[in-house]
FITIKE-77810 format. One line per field, with one value per residue (C-alpha): residue number from 1; residue in three letters; x, y, z. Coordinates in Angstrom, 3 decimals, m for minus. Layout:
# residues N
pos = NUM ...
code = Ala ...
c1 = X ...
c2 = Y ...
c3 = Z ...
# end
This chain:
# residues 425
pos = 1 2 3 4 5 6 7 8 9 10 11 12 13 14 15 16 17 18 19 20 21 22 23 24 25 26 27 28 29 30 31 32 33 34 35 36 37 38 39 40 41 42 43 44 45 46 47 48 49 50 51 52 53 54 55 56 57 58 59 60 61 62 63 64 65 66 67 68 69 70 71 72 73 74 75 76 77 78 79 80 81 82 83 84 85 86 87 88 89 90 91 92 93 94 95 96 97 98 99 100 101 102 103 104 105 106 107 108 109 110 111 112 113 114 115 116 117 118 119 120 121 122 123 124 125 126 127 128 129 130 131 132 133 134 135 136 137 138 139 140 141 142 143 144 145 146 147 148 149 150 151 152 153 154 155 156 157 158 159 160 161 162 163 164 165 166 167 168 169 170 171 172 173 174 175 176 177 178 179 180 181 182 183 184 185 186 187 188 189 190 191 192 193 194 195 196 197 198 199 200 201 202 203 204 205 206 207 208 209 210 211 212 213 214 215 216 217 218 219 220 221 222 223 224 225 226 227 228 229 230 231 232 233 234 235 236 237 238 239 240 241 242 243 244 245 246 247 248 249 250 251 252 253 254 255 256 257 258 259 260 261 262 263 264 265 266 267 268 269 270 271 272 273 274 275 276 277 278 279 280 281 282 283 284 285 286 287 288 289 290 291 292 293 294 295 296 297 298 299 300 301 302 303 304 305 306 307 308 309 310 311 312 313 314 315 316 317 318 319 320 321 322 323 324 325 326 327 328 329 330 331 332 333 334 335 336 337 338 339 340 341 342 343 344 345 346 347 348 349 350 351 352 353 354 355 356 357 358 359 360 361 362 363 364 365 366 367 368 369 370 371 372 373 374 375 376 377 378 379 380 381 382 383 384 385 386 387 388 389 390 391 392 393 394 395 396 397 398 399 400 401 402 403 404 405 406 407 408 409 410 411 412 413 414 415 416 417 418 419 420 421 422 423 424 425
code = Met Thr Glu Thr Thr Ala Thr Thr Gly Cys Pro Phe Ala Ala Ala Ala Ser Gly Ala Asp Lys Asp Tyr His Gly Tyr Gln Pro Phe Glu Met Lys Asp Pro Phe Gly Ala Tyr Ala Glu Leu Arg Ser Glu Ala Pro Val Met Phe Asp Glu Arg Val Gly Tyr Tyr Val Val Thr Arg Tyr Asp Asp Val Lys Ser Val Phe Asp Asp Trp Glu Thr Phe Ser Ser Glu Asn Ala Gln Ala Pro Val Arg Lys Arg Gly Pro Gln Ala Thr Lys Ile Met Glu Glu Gly Gly Phe Thr Ala Tyr Ser Gly Leu Ser Ala Arg Arg Pro Pro Glu His Thr Arg Ile Arg Ser Ile Val Gln Lys Ala Phe Thr Pro Arg Arg Tyr Lys Val Met Glu Pro Phe Ile Arg Gln Asn Val Val Asp Leu Leu Ser Ala Met Leu Glu Asn Pro Glu Asn Gln Gly Asp Ile Leu Arg Asp Leu Ala Tyr Asp Leu Pro Thr Ile Thr Ile Leu Thr Leu Ile Gly Ala Asp Val Glu Lys Ile Asp Asp Phe Lys Arg Trp Ser Asp Ser Arg Ala Ala Met Thr Trp Gly Asp Leu Ser Asp Glu Glu Gln Ile Pro His Ala His Asn Leu Val Glu Tyr Trp Gln Glu Cys Gln Arg Leu Val Ala Glu Ala His Ala Asn Gly Gly Asp Asn Leu Thr Ala Asp Leu Val Lys Ala Gln Glu Asp Gly Ala Glu Ile Thr Asp His Glu Ile Ala Ser Val Leu Tyr Ser Leu Leu Phe Ala Gly His Glu Thr Thr Thr Thr Leu Ile Ser Asn Ala Met Arg Val Leu Leu Asn His Pro Glu Gln Trp Gln Ala Leu Ile Asp Asp Pro Lys Lys Ile Ser Gly Ala Ile Asn Glu Val Leu Arg Tyr Ser Gly Ser Ile Val Ala Trp Arg Arg Lys Ala Leu Lys Asp Thr Glu Val Gly Gly Val Pro Ile Pro Glu Gly Ala Glu Leu Leu Leu Val Met Gly Ser Ala Asn Arg Asp Glu Ser Gln Phe Glu Asn Gly Glu Glu Phe Asp Ile Ser Arg Pro Asn Ala Ser Glu His Leu Ser Phe Gly Tyr Gly Ile His Tyr Cys Leu Gly Gln Met Leu Ala Arg Leu Gln Thr Lys Ile Ala Leu Glu Glu Ile Val Lys Ile Ala Pro His Leu Gln Leu Val Ala Pro Glu Glu Ile Thr Phe Arg Glu Asn Ile Ser Phe Arg Val Pro Glu Ser Val Pro Val Arg Trp Asp Ser
c1 = m8.549 m6.590 m7.534 m5.726 m4.685 5.193 8.250 9.485 10.071 8.602 9.471 7.424 9.417 12.685 12.241 10.149 12.646 12.648 16.360 17.058 14.141 12.003 8.480 7.293 6.247 3.908 3.722 1.388 0.008 m0.236 m3.740 m3.486 m3.276 m2.046 m3.416 m0.283 1.656 m1.139 m0.918 2.848 2.466 m0.145 2.247 5.597 5.008 1.354 2.222 5.025 6.359 6.680 9.174 8.035 4.700 5.333 2.588 2.400 0.728 m1.749 m2.986 m4.598 m8.359 m8.365 m5.832 m7.649 m10.995 m9.623 m8.049 m11.312 m13.161 m10.864 m11.558 m10.216 m6.730 m6.759 m8.081 m9.691 m8.359 m5.940 m8.502 m8.951 m5.466 m3.456 m1.058 1.282 1.870 0.305 2.779 3.004 1.156 m1.761 m1.930 m2.042 m4.804 m6.939 m6.408 m7.194 m10.264 m11.640 m11.255 m11.980 m13.758 m13.417 m14.516 m18.228 m17.835 m15.003 m12.194 m14.131 m13.901 m16.443 m18.149 m18.192 m18.601 m21.438 m23.292 m23.105 m23.700 m26.874 m28.268 m27.199 m28.420 m31.972 m31.860 m30.885 m34.352 m35.838 m38.558 m36.007 m34.571 m38.025 m39.051 m35.860 m35.922 m38.175 m36.126 m32.882 m34.338 m35.574 m32.164 m30.520 m32.912 m32.404 m28.607 m28.373 m30.755 m28.728 m25.544 m27.188 m28.170 m24.517 m24.458 m20.946 m22.249 m19.736 m19.796 m18.220 m20.038 m18.145 m18.664 m22.135 m23.801 m21.760 m20.437 m23.794 m26.118 m24.847 m23.919 m27.467 m28.753 m26.620 m27.110 m30.874 m30.774 m28.827 m30.731 m27.850 m28.162 m27.968 m26.890 m23.589 m22.744 m19.474 m18.442 m19.058 m17.106 m14.222 m14.236 m14.407 m11.514 m9.478 m10.424 m9.281 m6.034 m5.218 m6.096 m4.964 m2.660 1.050 1.155 4.059 3.628 3.007 0.457 m1.525 m2.308 m5.342 m6.756 m6.469 m8.589 m11.162 m11.394 m12.070 m14.960 m16.222 m16.259 m17.943 m20.706 m21.261 m21.603 m23.979 m26.228 m26.538 m27.358 m29.956 m31.597 m31.838 m33.423 m35.764 m36.081 m36.861 m37.426 m33.852 m31.181 m29.556 m32.888 m33.523 m30.241 m30.946 m34.459 m33.007 m30.637 m33.499 m35.442 m32.607 m30.219 m26.631 m25.054 m23.510 m23.695 m19.985 m20.612 m23.537 m21.387 m18.625 m21.129 m22.096 m18.412 m18.033 m21.350 m21.028 m17.766 m18.405 m22.014 m21.080 m17.357 m17.374 m20.706 m19.460 m16.513 m18.664 m20.946 m17.931 m16.040 m19.156 m19.622 m15.894 m15.540 m18.847 m18.339 m14.837 m16.473 m19.031 m20.462 m21.277 m22.695 m24.950 m26.035 m27.337 m29.128 m30.794 m31.657 m31.543 m32.302 m28.604 m27.641 m27.527 m25.103 m23.061 m22.710 m21.277 m18.788 m17.770 m17.274 m15.091 m13.142 m12.807 m13.964 m13.925 m11.755 m8.828 m7.100 m8.011 m6.041 m5.832 m3.494 m2.315 m3.156 m0.897 1.813 0.154 0.636 m1.060 m0.520 2.294 4.151 4.786 3.072 4.295 2.035 1.485 2.187 m0.056 m1.550 m2.766 m5.461 m5.533 m9.104 m8.391 m5.967 m8.059 m10.999 m8.954 m7.418 m7.938 m8.129 m11.496 m12.531 m11.863 m10.150 m10.158 m8.409 m11.318 m14.457 m17.602 m21.031 m22.357 m19.792 m21.724 m19.792 m19.071 m21.022 m18.235 m16.030 m14.557 m15.033 m17.453 m15.224 m16.257 m17.303 m18.499 m17.400 m19.201 m20.270 m23.464 m24.313 m23.748 m27.475 m27.736 m24.630 m26.016 m29.444 m28.079 m25.759 m28.562 m30.912 m28.179 m27.437 m31.140 m31.738 m28.575 m29.306 m32.811 m32.043 m28.470 m27.516 m25.417 m22.756 m19.173 m16.077 m13.464 m9.768 m10.045 m6.271 m5.852 m8.049 m6.013 m6.574 m5.904 m2.810 m3.534 m3.241 m6.868 m9.260 m9.191 m10.893 m10.875 m10.332 m12.904 m14.949 m15.294 m18.045 m19.472 m22.521 m23.732 m26.416
c2 = 8.573 7.529 8.212 10.335 8.247 m9.434 m7.933 m5.312 m1.815 m0.721 m3.186 m1.206 1.982 0.089 m1.272 1.544 2.413 m1.145 m0.760 m4.482 m5.618 m4.451 m3.951 m2.620 0.692 m0.920 0.781 m1.163 1.800 4.399 4.834 8.045 6.260 2.664 1.384 1.843 m0.255 m2.849 m3.156 m3.549 m6.315 m8.162 m8.108 m8.726 m10.298 m11.361 m13.275 m11.389 m11.792 m8.348 m8.442 m5.002 m6.353 m10.095 m10.968 m12.670 m9.952 m11.485 m9.225 m11.207 m11.778 m15.573 m15.992 m13.676 m15.323 m18.856 m18.032 m16.513 m19.612 m22.162 m21.570 m25.000 m24.091 m20.350 m19.385 m16.026 m16.126 m13.230 m10.948 m8.802 m9.198 m5.988 m5.441 m3.696 m5.606 m3.945 m2.268 m3.040 0.094 m0.421 m4.087 m3.185 m0.607 m3.080 m5.953 m3.834 m2.453 m5.948 m5.801 m9.294 m8.417 m10.845 m10.761 m11.018 m13.204 m12.219 m13.836 m16.926 m20.347 m23.119 m24.636 m21.605 m19.198 m21.257 m21.411 m17.686 m16.503 m18.583 m16.894 m13.357 m13.728 m14.295 m10.878 m9.174 m9.615 m7.942 m6.621 m4.562 m3.110 m2.250 m0.592 1.469 2.644 5.727 6.580 6.416 8.462 11.207 11.373 11.791 14.603 16.364 16.110 17.135 20.063 21.295 21.189 23.107 25.898 26.913 30.501 29.987 27.287 24.699 21.567 18.195 15.003 13.005 15.418 16.691 13.471 10.276 10.686 10.739 8.760 5.173 5.758 6.838 3.825 1.193 2.706 2.657 m0.891 m2.136 m0.120 2.126 5.776 7.979 10.861 8.994 9.213 11.063 8.506 5.615 7.363 8.004 4.384 3.142 5.355 3.844 0.325 0.991 2.566 m0.198 m3.058 m1.915 1.023 1.418 3.050 3.441 2.135 5.699 6.415 3.325 4.555 6.848 4.303 1.569 3.649 4.171 0.448 m0.307 2.204 0.715 m2.844 m1.786 m0.108 m3.293 m5.311 m2.705 m2.952 m6.711 m6.316 m3.661 m5.951 m8.686 m6.261 m4.342 m6.166 m3.917 m3.859 m3.898 m6.339 m6.655 m7.555 m10.035 m11.827 m11.873 m13.204 m15.904 m16.895 m17.057 m19.206 m21.717 m20.421 m21.356 m17.927 m16.418 m12.862 m12.474 m13.584 m11.168 m8.324 m9.321 m9.212 m5.688 m4.754 m5.717 m4.382 m1.002 m0.580 m2.322 m1.162 2.471 2.871 1.113 2.666 6.143 5.417 3.869 6.923 9.248 7.326 7.027 10.796 11.453 9.113 9.959 13.719 13.172 11.554 14.237 12.380 9.346 11.537 13.119 9.631 8.989 12.330 11.426 7.894 7.140 3.485 3.174 3.871 0.213 m0.648 2.443 1.339 m2.002 m0.172 2.096 m0.985 m2.506 0.607 2.258 m0.056 0.891 m2.121 m2.775 m5.595 m8.369 m11.080 m14.866 m17.434 m20.691 m23.746 m26.063 m25.987 m24.950 m22.641 m19.613 m18.653 m21.196 m19.667 m22.005 m20.817 m22.455 m23.456 m20.516 m17.884 m14.840 m13.473 m10.016 m10.347 m7.105 m6.858 m3.326 m4.869 m7.953 m5.701 m4.084 m7.276 m7.082 m10.859 m10.473 m6.890 m5.544 m2.144 m2.623 0.683 2.590 3.620 2.604 2.497 0.413 m2.355 m5.630 m7.683 m5.047 m7.135 m9.734 m7.466 m8.880 m5.827 m7.698 m10.773 m14.160 m17.524 m18.210 m14.789 m12.784 m9.550 m10.015 m6.307 m5.681 m5.255 m2.459 m0.742 m0.882 0.333 3.405 4.295 3.839 6.091 8.702 8.821 8.863 11.905 13.717 13.407 14.720 17.492 18.496 17.323 20.457 19.467 19.843 18.234 20.641 19.908 16.098 15.796 17.294 14.748 12.760 9.270 7.760 5.587 1.969 m1.446 m2.247 0.718 3.368 6.236 9.792 12.463 14.707 15.052 18.836 20.037 23.335 24.448 27.487 29.726
c3 = m18.709 m15.619 m12.042 m9.575 m5.070 11.724 12.605 14.971 13.750 10.450 7.662 5.150 5.510 5.685 2.181 0.758 m1.925 m3.265 m3.840 m3.653 m5.773 m8.654 m7.297 m10.665 m9.185 m6.645 m3.249 m0.890 1.054 m1.723 m3.144 m5.178 m8.541 m8.146 m11.450 m13.551 m11.056 m11.029 m14.819 m14.606 m12.028 m14.115 m17.043 m15.364 m11.938 m11.472 m8.291 m6.546 m3.019 m1.456 1.421 2.575 3.772 3.822 1.302 m2.057 m4.138 m6.621 m9.413 m12.276 m12.423 m12.757 m9.958 m7.534 m8.250 m7.857 m4.481 m3.227 m4.402 m2.713 0.987 1.923 0.686 1.292 4.708 5.479 9.050 8.395 6.705 9.821 11.316 11.781 8.890 11.318 14.567 17.606 19.905 23.643 24.782 22.393 23.348 27.067 26.522 24.593 27.006 30.061 28.272 27.710 23.935 22.619 19.355 16.503 12.900 12.276 9.204 6.865 8.898 10.007 8.361 7.936 9.810 12.147 9.222 7.727 11.058 11.816 8.235 7.916 11.042 10.127 6.550 7.795 9.471 6.179 4.752 1.645 3.980 5.908 2.694 1.351 4.604 4.658 1.032 1.585 4.681 2.678 m0.180 2.148 3.803 0.390 m0.523 2.815 2.731 m0.911 m0.439 2.516 0.426 m2.420 m0.034 0.274 m1.052 m2.414 m4.787 m3.665 m1.562 m0.937 m1.922 0.692 3.579 2.705 1.520 1.547 5.099 6.864 4.605 5.007 8.640 9.489 7.538 9.267 12.735 12.194 10.828 13.838 16.425 17.469 18.478 15.370 17.620 18.032 14.331 14.943 17.577 15.193 12.442 14.831 15.978 12.393 11.324 14.146 13.148 9.583 10.739 13.237 10.903 7.467 8.146 8.828 12.272 14.658 18.203 19.391 16.668 17.674 21.206 20.579 18.143 20.766 23.167 20.393 19.655 23.315 23.253 19.989 21.340 24.572 22.555 20.511 23.717 25.140 22.072 22.546 26.251 25.413 22.842 25.480 27.920 25.629 22.300 19.344 15.609 14.367 13.258 16.701 18.277 15.456 16.200 19.946 19.284 16.999 19.804 22.299 19.838 19.701 16.999 17.758 18.181 21.326 22.637 21.838 18.260 17.896 19.248 16.808 13.939 15.026 15.297 11.630 10.323 12.015 10.093 6.778 6.634 6.177 5.464 2.101 1.054 1.929 m0.337 m3.090 m3.294 m3.196 m5.874 m8.040 m8.143 m8.494 m11.473 m13.163 m12.966 m14.326 m17.385 m18.383 m21.382 m19.254 m16.490 m19.104 m20.212 m16.670 m16.615 m19.921 m18.818 m15.067 m15.823 m16.656 m13.035 m11.912 m14.708 m13.917 m10.292 m11.422 m13.613 m10.726 m8.546 m11.258 m12.167 m8.762 m5.979 m2.314 m1.422 m3.740 m1.846 0.616 2.369 2.569 4.151 2.556 4.675 2.680 0.047 m3.207 m6.165 m7.668 m11.287 m11.502 m8.530 m5.558 m2.357 0.871 3.734 6.078 3.426 3.324 0.131 m0.813 m3.474 m5.436 m6.722 m7.924 m10.401 m11.239 m12.098 m14.877 m16.240 m19.992 m20.275 m18.509 m19.296 m22.779 m22.563 m18.817 m18.082 m19.624 m17.736 m19.633 m17.974 m20.866 m20.321 m20.720 m18.146 m15.490 m12.952 m13.056 m10.924 m7.712 m5.483 m3.209 m3.133 m4.448 m3.057 0.471 1.739 m0.934 0.775 2.754 2.721 m0.983 m1.705 0.862 m0.520 m4.055 m2.937 m1.171 m4.037 m6.571 m4.605 m4.146 m7.889 m8.810 m6.645 m7.711 m11.444 m10.718 m8.219 m9.061 m12.565 m12.996 m10.433 m11.621 m10.103 m8.779 m9.388 m9.610 m9.978 m6.498 m4.697 m2.184 m0.805 2.602 2.858 3.784 2.193 1.308 1.090 m1.649 0.144 m1.248 1.379 m0.338 m3.527 m4.017 m6.341 m7.543 m9.471 m11.322 m9.820
# end
């Protein structure tokens, strides 16, 4: 069963038809159902230079994994760079607003990456996760119960559950104001659009204003932790700094800038995709209802089959090759994990969804190597709790018109716009 989602001007639109080259059906920003094109690329052009975006597109499992693993050859410095060059008006807005945010970790290289990650990792303690688990579970129950009170017997998993849950969790973890949930979502949407989208200069302007607000809030949280302390991750990082850890206020604010985005955006998508895919496979959904112990394995299969992030970027620091294709120094690569995760040389019948798959945990949706996702345990925990409560409270949910679900256009994130559900009285 298949699923249904730097130059001047707009180079992507200019070559969108692919008239001068066979792109094997691949369209970089289309996320409705890219998997057929991914399979074609793996077979015919596993390392293909795409002039429309200026990246070598890498689609086979072994190649993607080896690039992730070789940080000395393939730098992460471009991971957070805008795909579409910022226009002059957006640049002016951000400069005048004091926007100097930088990647928390994903775009940093050793030794800087090693130094900051070792400090941040100590703040992501098992104690914090354990303390938060009852809080997360109660939020799931409250949000789900509110959805089920709809007299029309219909709801939206994304809007009614997945939107708020991880945002409340990460804001609480960091010590931010949960009342600002809509602001943080708005800022995060702008960060995604400005970094991974294909916006015109005019379209960038409101997003530029949002990013200035976002960065100012991250700086304010650091200043507040210095002034008042607290029992949260921001205060932990400030305390570590005061105790001699080598991390600056700007670096702490940059970590928050990343965490406040990655800590909820991808988990919102993971929960949404998990329910979308599972309800679209009724026999496997029933298997979870019958045996909730299978949920952890099912989450790995969702991450493999329909991950939140389907592509990530690297830059070659020297002349090299990938999959036998020469890669010149300075070239940029787009590593398509959404394709690698279905590579049948690694996953038998990789285009099929199977929650009992024995090696589903070998997916690359959280990356690989030194940049393996620091927050993956929290994402898994929230998704596991959400599924546990849904199979208990609302096992009768049914997906509505899955073929009509749309996905946001961008180069990296496969985000459904909604996951409509209904239930019988």
